[in-house]
N, C-alpha and C positions, 0 to 999 in steps of 0.2 A: 624329517625326524629320523634319528637312528634307532636301532633296536633297544638302546638303553633310555630312550625318551629324550635324548638331547638333540637339539637342532644343530645341524652341521654348519660350520662356518662357510661363507661363500667362497668359491674357488677364485683365487686371485691370480691364477696362472703360474704359481710357483711350483715347480716340480723338483723335489730333492730326492734322489734315489738313495735308499739304505740297502744296497745290494749286500748279499751275504759276504762276510769276510772269512776267508779260509786261512787258517794258520797251520803250517806244517811244522810240528815240533822237531827239535833237534834230537839226535839219538840219545837215549838215556833219560830224556825228559818224561815225567809221568803224565798221565792224561789230565790230572787236575791242573798241573802247571800249564799245559797246552791250552786248556779251556780259559784259564785266567789270562793268558797272553792274548787269546782271541777276544775276550770280553774287553780287555784294555784297548785293543786296536779298534774295535767297534765304537767304544766310547770316545776315543781320540777323533775318529772320523766324524761322529755326530757333533761333537763340540766344534770342530773345524767348520762344519756346515752352518751351525748356528752363528758363528763368528762371521762367516762370509755373508749370511743373510743380514746380520746387523750392519756390516760395512755397506752393503747395497742400499740399506734403508737409512743411512746416516747416523748410526748409532755405534760408537766405538766400544772396544772390549772393556775398557774400565767402566764405562757407563752401565753396561750389562751386568758386570760384577757387582757394582753398587746396588743395582735394582734387586738382584738375587739376594745380596746380604741384607737388604732392608725388608726382606720377607715375601718378595714376588716369587711365585712358583715358576718353574721352567715352562709350563704350559702358559702361564700368564705372560711371560717374556715373549714366547713365540706369538701369542695373540697380539701383543703390543707391536712387535716388529711388523707383523702382517697388516696392522692397521695404519702403518705409516705410508701414506699414499704419495708422499712428496718425492719418493725415489723409486726407480724401477726395481722390479724383483729380479 
């Protein structure tokens, strides 16, 4: 159990690093713009990793988009992808 009372999902051997992204702003760019660019880069990398996980588990990008549009949460999508044991992580 975690500190919030939830049971942790079993470790399936998947390791995806979300290392910090550092964005160096261009001269004249204010701090808010630099932070927005950094957040966009982090989001882009996270989405790329979810797409790669889906590919490894036999779920294409369009299928994942349809699942999300039908109301599945991102957490639910990740749990679904991790439950697909037919394909290697």
